VOPAGU-2260 file (C-alpha; in pm, 1 decimal, decimal comma):
REM VOPAGU-2260
SITE   aa  ch    i         X         Y         Z
SITE  MET   A    0   -1405,5    1842,9    4080,6
SITE  ALA   A    1   -1095,2    1721,3    4284,2
SITE  LEU   A    2   -1042,5    1437,0    4055,1
SITE  LEU   A    3    -947,3    1646,7    3774,8
SITE  THR   A    4    -646,0    1760,8    3943,0
SITE  ASP   A    5    -310,9    1690,6    4037,0
SITE  ASP   A    6    -394,0    1793,1    4412,8
SITE  ARG   A    7    -510,4    1431,2    4481,8
SITE  PHE   A    8    -110,7    1321,3    4484,1
SITE  ARG   A    9     -17,7    1607,4    4653,6
SITE  ASN   A   10    -267,5    1575,7    4927,8
SITE  ALA   A   11    -187,3    1193,1    4980,1
SITE  GLU   A   12     154,9    1230,1    4995,9
SITE  TYR   A   13     106,0    1517,4    5253,7
SITE  ALA   A   14    -125,1    1263,9    5445,4
SITE  ALA   A   15     141,1    1008,7    5417,1
SITE  TRP   A   16     426,6    1232,6    5557,9
SITE  VAL   A   17     170,1    1336,2    5843,3
SITE  GLY   A   18     178,1     967,6    5941,0
SITE  ILE   A   19     543,9     917,7    5913,7
SITE  VAL   A   20     654,8    1223,6    6127,6
SITE  GLY   A   21     370,2    1163,1    6362,3
SITE  ASN   A   22     448,7     800,4    6438,8
SITE  LEU   A   23     836,8     887,0    6455,9
SITE  ALA   A   24     777,6    1147,2    6725,0
SITE  LEU   A   25     548,9     904,0    6898,0
SITE  VAL   A   26     813,6     613,0    6884,1
SITE  LEU   A   27    1082,9     862,5    7032,9
SITE  ALA   A   28     879,1     980,4    7291,8
SITE  LYS   A   29     706,6     663,7    7387,4
SITE  GLY   A   30    1020,0     486,8    7398,4
SITE  THR   A   31    1211,4     705,1    7600,4
SITE  VAL   A   32     931,7     756,8    7863,0
SITE  GLY   A   33     848,6     410,0    7848,5
SITE  TRP   A   34    1205,0     336,3    7931,3
SITE  LEU   A   35    1268,3     574,9    8223,0
SITE  ALA   A   36     888,0     501,7    8360,8
SITE  ASN   A   37     959,2     117,2    8351,1
SITE  SER   A   38     653,7      22,4    8172,4
SITE  LYS   A   39     639,9    -259,0    7949,7
SITE  ALA   A   40     304,3    -170,9    7839,5
SITE  LEU   A   41     464,0     163,1    7695,2
SITE  MET   A   42     760,9      39,5    7533,3
SITE  ALA   A   43     531,1    -217,0    7335,3
SITE  ASP   A   44     326,6      55,2    7228,1
SITE  ALA   A   45     630,4     228,7    7105,2
SITE  VAL   A   46     706,6     -65,4    6888,2
SITE  HIS   A   47     341,2     -61,9    6783,1
SITE  SER   A   48     406,9     311,2    6636,1
SITE  ALA   A   49     728,1     230,7    6479,5
SITE  SER   A   50     546,9     -75,1    6276,2
SITE  ASP   A   51     268,8     197,6    6191,2
SITE  THR   A   52     596,6     408,6    6043,0
SITE  VAL   A   53     682,6     134,8    5811,3
SITE  GLY   A   54     334,0     100,3    5704,9
SITE  ALA   A   55     309,6     482,8    5639,8
SITE  ILE   A   56     653,8     479,3    5474,6
SITE  ALA   A   57     500,6     171,4    5244,1
SITE  VAL   A   58     199,1     390,0    5163,7
SITE  LEU   A   59     438,5     694,8    5040,0
SITE  THR   A   60     655,7     457,5    4835,6
SITE  GLY   A   61     331,9     373,5    4659,2
SITE  ILE   A   62     201,3     724,4    4595,6
SITE  ARG   A   63     538,3     829,7    4472,6
SITE  ASP   A   64     551,1     510,8    4234,6
SITE  SER   A   65     224,5     542,7    4090,9
SITE  LYS   A   66     284,4     914,1    3992,1
SITE  ARG   A   67     622,7     836,9    3870,2
SITE  ASN   A   68     475,2     545,8    3613,4
SITE  ARG   A   69     179,1     783,4    3544,3
SITE  ASP   A   70     394,9    1064,0    3458,0
SITE  ARG   A   71     602,0     856,1    3226,6
SITE  ASN   A   72     282,7     702,0    3062,9
SITE  GLN   A   73     432,6     325,7    3195,0
SITE  THR   A   74     248,9      46,0    3334,5
SITE  ILE   A   75     188,5      27,1    3703,8
SITE  GLY   A   76     517,9    -122,4    3881,3
SITE  GLN   A   77     681,8     -77,2    4176,4
SITE  SER   A   78    1040,5    -149,7    4281,9
SITE  LYS   A   79    1152,0    -437,2    4450,1
SITE  ALA   A   80    1422,1    -274,3    4673,6
SITE  ALA   A   81    1104,7    -116,8    4860,9
SITE  PRO   A   82     910,0    -410,9    4960,6
SITE  VAL   A   83    1212,4    -597,9    5044,2
SITE  ALA   A   84    1307,6    -324,4    5295,0
SITE  ALA   A   85     981,4    -283,8    5425,6
SITE  ILE   A   86     968,7    -655,0    5524,7
SITE  ILE   A   87    1328,0    -669,9    5695,9
SITE  VAL   A   88    1244,8    -368,4    5895,0
SITE  THR   A   89     890,2    -533,6    5990,4
SITE  VAL   A   90    1053,5    -876,7    6079,4
SITE  ILE   A   91    1329,8    -660,1    6304,9
SITE  LEU   A   92    1017,3    -485,0    6478,6
SITE  MET   A   93     811,0    -826,3    6529,1
SITE  LEU   A   94    1118,9    -933,0    6708,4
SITE  PHE   A   95    1137,9    -642,1    6957,0
SITE  ALA   A   96     785,1    -686,9    7013,2
SITE  LEU   A   97     846,7   -1080,1    7068,9
SITE  GLU   A   98    1124,3    -987,1    7326,0
SITE  ILE   A   99     852,9    -719,0    7524,5
SITE  GLY   A  100     619,0   -1007,2    7502,8
SITE  ILE   A  101     860,0   -1259,5    7645,1
SITE  SER   A  102     975,3   -1015,2    7913,4
SITE  SER   A  103     628,9    -968,6    7983,8
SITE  ILE   A  104     530,1   -1297,5    8042,2
SITE  LYS   A  105     830,1   -1359,4    8251,0
SITE  ALA   A  106     741,7   -1052,1    8476,1
SITE  LEU   A  107     396,9   -1220,1    8504,6
SITE  TYR   A  108     549,2   -1508,1    8635,3
SITE  ALA   A  109     817,4   -1383,1    8858,4
SITE  GLY   A  110     595,3   -1107,6    9021,6
SITE  VAL   A  111     602,2    -720,8    8979,2
SITE  THR   A  112     777,7    -569,9    9274,0
SITE  GLU   A  113     664,4    -186,1    9150,8
SITE  PRO   A  114     429,6      -9,0    8944,0
SITE  PRO   A  115     525,7     264,4    8621,2
SITE  GLU   A  116     569,5     607,3    8689,5
SITE  TRP   A  117     244,2     859,8    8610,6
SITE  SER   A  118     424,5     979,9    8324,4
SITE  ALA   A  119     375,1     669,8    8119,1
SITE  PHE   A  120      27,9     709,1    8165,8
SITE  VAL   A  121      50,8    1076,7    8048,8
SITE  MET   A  122     246,2     990,1    7741,3
SITE  LEU   A  123      -6,9     722,0    7657,1
SITE  LEU   A  124    -282,0     956,1    7668,3
SITE  ILE   A  125     -96,4    1190,3    7445,2
SITE  SER   A  126     -57,8     909,5    7211,6
SITE  VAL   A  127    -399,9     873,6    7180,4
SITE  ILE   A  128    -478,8    1205,4    7125,0
SITE  VAL   A  129    -216,9    1228,1    6831,5
SITE  ARG   A  130    -366,0     896,4    6702,7
SITE  GLU   A  131    -711,3     996,6    6701,2
SITE  THR   A  132    -631,0    1339,2    6527,2
SITE  MET   A  133    -423,9    1169,2    6258,5
SITE  PHE   A  134    -734,3     927,2    6212,6
SITE  ARG   A  135    -977,0    1230,0    6191,7
SITE  TYR   A  136    -733,3    1420,9    5963,0
SITE  LYS   A  137    -712,2    1132,7    5697,1
SITE  PHE   A  138   -1041,9     987,1    5715,5
SITE  ARG   A  139   -1189,9    1365,7    5621,9
SITE  LEU   A  140    -924,3    1365,9    5337,2
SITE  GLY   A  141    -985,2    1031,7    5212,2
SITE  THR   A  142   -1355,7    1119,5    5198,0
SITE  LYS   A  143   -1277,3    1438,3    4999,8
SITE  MET   A  144   -1044,2    1273,9    4756,0
SITE  LYS   A  145   -1273,5     950,9    4747,0
SITE  SER   A  146    -960,6     729,3    4810,2
SITE  GLN   A  147   -1049,7     403,3    4957,4
SITE  ALA   A  148    -657,3     328,8    5034,3
SITE  LEU   A  149    -662,5     650,2    5221,4
SITE  ILE   A  150    -957,3     599,8    5441,8
SITE  ALA   A  151    -828,0     231,4    5499,3
SITE  ASN   A  152    -513,5     386,4    5625,2
SITE  ALA   A  153    -695,9     627,0    5824,9
SITE  TRP   A  154    -875,0     315,5    6027,3
SITE  GLU   A  155    -558,7     201,9    6071,7
SITE  HIS   A  156    -490,0     482,6    6315,3
SITE  ARG   A  157    -822,8     432,6    6480,5
SITE  SER   A  158    -684,6      78,0    6584,1
SITE  ASP   A  159    -377,3     225,9    6716,8
SITE  VAL   A  160    -611,9     437,4    6931,8
SITE  TYR   A  161    -745,2     116,9    7084,7
SITE  ALA   A  162    -396,4     -32,8    7133,2
SITE  SER   A  163    -292,9     300,0    7308,1
SITE  LEU   A  164    -621,2     298,3    7526,5
SITE  THR   A  165    -523,0     -78,7    7616,2
SITE  ALA   A  166    -188,8       6,2    7746,1
SITE  ALA   A  167    -295,6     336,6    7937,9
SITE  ILE   A  168    -552,5      92,4    8131,3
SITE  GLY   A  169    -282,7    -136,5    8210,9
SITE  VAL   A  170     -45,0     138,6    8345,4
SITE  LEU   A  171    -335,3     351,3    8490,8
SITE  GLY   A  172    -399,0       1,6    8694,6
SITE  ALA   A  173     -91,6     -80,7    8811,6
SITE  ILE   A  174     -27,4     291,8    8919,3
SITE  LEU   A  175    -346,3     262,7    9117,1
SITE  GLY   A  176    -215,4     -76,4    9253,2
SITE  GLY   A  177      65,6     177,9    9401,6
SITE  ILE   A  178    -156,8     404,4    9530,8
SITE  LEU   A  179    -419,8     188,1    9698,9
SITE  ASP   A  180    -119,8     -54,3    9829,1
SITE  MET   A  181    -221,6    -330,1    9602,1
SITE  PRO   A  182      69,4    -511,2    9457,9
SITE  TRP   A  183    -116,0    -744,8    9273,3
SITE  LEU   A  184    -241,7    -471,2    9050,9
SITE  TYR   A  185     122,0    -411,7    8934,2
SITE  VAL   A  186      94,7    -691,2    8696,3
SITE  LEU   A  187    -154,9    -502,2    8490,0
SITE  ASP   A  188     136,6    -333,2    8305,0
SITE  SER   A  189     289,5    -603,5    8234,7
SITE  ALA   A  190     -28,0    -796,6    8124,1
SITE  ALA   A  191     -85,5    -478,7    7881,4
SITE  GLY   A  192     238,6    -521,0    7740,0
SITE  LEU   A  193     201,5    -856,8    7641,6
SITE  VAL   A  194    -167,1    -763,1    7482,5
SITE  VAL   A  195      -2,1    -483,4    7303,0
SITE  SER   A  196     320,6    -687,6    7189,8
SITE  PHE   A  197      50,4    -949,5    7052,5
SITE  LEU   A  198    -101,1    -659,0    6828,0
SITE  VAL   A  199     224,7    -538,3    6687,6
SITE  LEU   A  200     294,7    -896,2    6572,6
SITE  LYS   A  201     -47,5    -935,4    6428,8
SITE  THR   A  202      20,0    -595,1    6266,0
SITE  GLY   A  203     352,6    -690,2    6167,5
SITE  TYR   A  204     203,9   -1017,1    5982,4
SITE  SER   A  205     -62,2    -816,3    5817,8
SITE  LEU   A  206     192,6    -570,9    5674,4
SITE  ILE   A  207     431,4    -854,3    5506,7
SITE  LYS   A  208     124,6   -1022,3    5380,8
SITE  GLU   A  209      29,0    -711,1    5216,0
SITE  THR   A  210     348,0    -676,2    5057,1
SITE  VAL   A  211     405,0   -1018,0    4930,5
SITE  SER   A  212      62,5   -1067,6    4823,3
SITE  PRO   A  213    -127,8    -703,0    4764,6
SITE  SER   A  214    -504,4    -696,2    4833,9
SITE  ARG   A  215    -745,0    -719,6    4565,1
SITE  ASP   A  216    -807,8    -401,4    4390,3
SITE  GLU   A  217   -1100,3    -178,2    4526,4
SITE  THR   A  218   -1402,4     -89,6    4278,1
SITE  LEU   A  219   -1425,2     270,5    4197,3
SITE  ARG   A  220   -1724,8     450,9    4356,4
SITE  ARG   A  221   -2032,4     449,3    4083,1
SITE  GLU   A  222   -2041,7     822,2    4099,5
SITE  ASP   A  223   -1670,2     835,9    3975,5
SITE  GLU   A  224   -1763,8     583,0    3711,5
SITE  GLN   A  225   -2028,1     808,8    3576,1
SITE  GLU   A  226   -1743,9    1101,8    3546,4
SITE  LEU   A  227   -1533,8     888,4    3323,6
SITE  LEU   A  228   -1842,8     768,7    3141,5
SITE  GLN   A  229   -1955,0    1096,9    3049,3
SITE  ALA   A  230   -1593,4    1197,3    2940,0
SITE  VAL   A  231   -1561,0     907,8    2689,4
SITE  HIS   A  232   -1910,6     979,8    2531,7
SITE  ARG   A  233   -1778,0    1317,6    2450,2
SITE  VAL   A  234   -1512,7    1198,6    2262,5
SITE  LYS   A  235   -1559,9    1208,7    1841,9
SITE  GLY   A  236   -1597,7     858,4    1720,0
SITE  VAL   A  237   -1754,9     703,1    2003,6
SITE  ILE   A  238   -2101,8     617,2    1946,0
SITE  THR   A  239   -2161,7     421,3    2297,4
SITE  VAL   A  240   -2001,1     282,7    2583,6
SITE  ASP   A  241   -2095,4     -73,1    2642,0
SITE  GLU   A  242   -1900,7    -147,9    2945,9
SITE  LEU   A  243   -1680,8      50,5    3195,2
SITE  HIS   A  244   -1511,2     -89,8    3493,3
SITE  ALA   A  245   -1262,6     134,1    3710,2
SITE  ARG   A  246   -1064,9       7,0    3996,0
SITE  GLU   A  247    -860,6     170,7    4240,3
SITE  GLN   A  248    -526,3      50,1    4333,9
SITE  GLY   A  249    -350,6     265,8    4624,5
SITE  HIS   A  250    -397,9     613,6    4507,7
SITE  TYR   A  251    -446,8     566,7    4114,1
SITE  VAL   A  252    -713,9     411,9    3902,8
SITE  ILE   A  253    -711,8     135,4    3615,6
SITE  VAL   A  254    -983,4     152,5    3359,4
SITE  ASP   A  255   -1107,3    -108,9    3123,1
SITE  MET   A  256   -1396,9     -64,2    2903,9
SITE  LYS   A  257   -1548,2    -155,8    2583,4
SITE  ILE   A  258   -1654,5     108,1    2327,2
SITE  SER   A  259   -1871,9      85,9    2012,3
SITE  VAL   A  260   -1775,8     255,2    1697,4
SITE  ASN   A  261   -1895,9     317,5    1352,9
SITE  PRO   A  262   -1875,1     -45,6    1167,2
SITE  ARG   A  263   -1805,3      89,0     827,2
SITE  ILE   A  264   -1505,7     282,5     952,9
SITE  THR   A  265   -1128,1     140,0     932,9
SITE  VAL   A  266    -933,4     -68,1    1160,6
SITE  MET   A  267    -694,8     207,2    1170,6
SITE  GLU   A  268    -960,6     468,8    1261,7
SITE  GLY   A  269   -1096,5     246,7    1537,1
SITE  HIS   A  270    -755,1     220,3    1686,3
SITE  ASP   A  271    -715,8     615,3    1634,1
SITE  ILE   A  272   -1044,0     674,0    1841,1
SITE  ALA   A  273    -931,0     453,3    2127,8
SITE  LYS   A  274    -603,7     634,2    2133,6
SITE  THR   A  275    -783,1     948,8    2179,7
SITE  VAL   A  276    -988,4     807,0    2445,0
SITE  LYS   A  277    -705,6     671,8    2642,4
SITE  HIS   A  278    -514,0    1027,0    2596,0
SITE  MET   A  279    -809,2    1234,5    2706,9
SITE  LEU   A  280    -873,4    1015,5    3008,0
SITE  MET   A  281    -490,8     986,9    3135,9
SITE  THR   A  282    -488,5    1372,9    3079,5
SITE  ARG   A  283    -798,3    1490,8    3212,4
SITE  PHE   A  284    -824,0    1259,7    3518,7
SITE  ILE   A  285    -478,8    1267,4    3658,1
SITE  HIS   A  286    -515,1     984,3    3919,1
SITE  VAL   A  287    -596,3     725,4    3599,7
SITE  ALA   A  288    -286,1     539,7    3553,5
SITE  ASP   A  289    -403,1     299,2    3258,3
SITE  VAL   A  290    -666,2     231,0    3035,1
SITE  PHE   A  291    -740,7     -69,6    2863,1
SITE  ILE   A  292    -987,2     -16,5    2554,6
SITE  HIS   A  293   -1196,3    -273,2    2354,6
SITE  VAL   A  294   -1307,5    -170,6    2017,6
SITE  HIS   A  295   -1648,5    -308,6    1884,8
SITE  PRO   A  296   -1849,0    -242,4    1579,6
SITE  TYR   A  297   -2185,2     -54,4    1645,3
SITE  ASP   A  298   -2497,2    -205,0    1620,2
SITE  PRO   A  299   -2775,1      -2,2    1551,7
SITE  GLY   A  300   -3048,0    -275,7    1653,7
SITE  TYR   A  301   -3190,8    -369,4    1983,6
SITE  PRO   A  302   -3095,9    -259,4    2266,5
SITE  TYR   A  303   -2929,7      25,6    2144,9
SITE  LYS   A  304   -3149,6     214,8    1857,3
SITE  ASN   A  305   -3434,3     131,2    1638,9
SITE  ASN   A  306   -3424,5     450,4    1416,7
SITE  VAL   A  307   -3096,7     371,3    1210,6
SITE  ASP   A  308   -3113,3     327,0     815,4
SITE  PRO   A  309   -2917,6      15,6     762,2
SITE  GLN   A  310   -2919,0     132,7     380,3
SITE  GLN   A  311   -2752,7     453,4     479,5
SITE  ASP   A  312   -2401,0     376,9     313,7
SITE  ASP   A  313   -2316,7     757,5     275,8
SITE  ALA   A  314   -2276,4     796,9     637,8
SITE  PRO   A  315   -1922,9     981,7     756,1
SITE  THR   A  316   -1686,0     742,5     925,1
SITE  LEU   A  317   -1663,9     882,6    1243,3
SITE  LEU   A  318   -1998,3     937,4    1410,7
SITE  HIS   A  319   -2058,6    1140,5    1701,0
């Protein structure tokens, strides 16, 4: 069971590093080729990859913070420096995208006199292949780990593929304009650059919004909740679990539950049972970062059981 090991964090960290290194390589390659090939679409796509790098770094920071807090048995929290830095870098990238967009509009208005080089189109095809590979890798890993956050991050790579395809179509159209002696097609590169610049601004806005106001927690899958439920039922002193809600925050899980115990035991004994349940879950399920438990007295009547003798006063204090 992948859920019971520390591999979840290691694999998530590795996937985040794959995104960071892959996107940084694309930024350098596309930025250099785009400048030399005189392609606004490729330059805009390079900025798009840079914004994806910021997102991947934010994911890695979240993973490490969650593991650090988990190891220290602390309430989930994140340092304020990382989100502020992410916002600053994102704003800078949005300004770059805005500059490229304005440059593309000016080129469209004034007219484009020459098409980009073939190297720009080749670079964009490489970008599509790399981004699709990262999507498939993260999607498979997220499915295996049952991590909705990793799956969502994988789909971001798929949207990046569409951005690169848009740029590639514009560049190819402009190049064909040179081959077919149709100068009016040269504007397709600038038009694609304008579209991709808009996508960068949209991505930047989403990153800032997510940093300032994180999205709601994802509910854990039913089969994962069943594993938690079965584990709690095996703890001595727990008669039944009335409710169990587990929600996924990034790569860790918060559990909220209500358990029923023998109504004749002391408050201290009930508290000890709850502590045992919490310690068991956070030890056995490494991705569980915190557990909130409400202890209720067990009611032997409907809807639980109808075969319990209410006059049985010599029952042990800890029922199992």
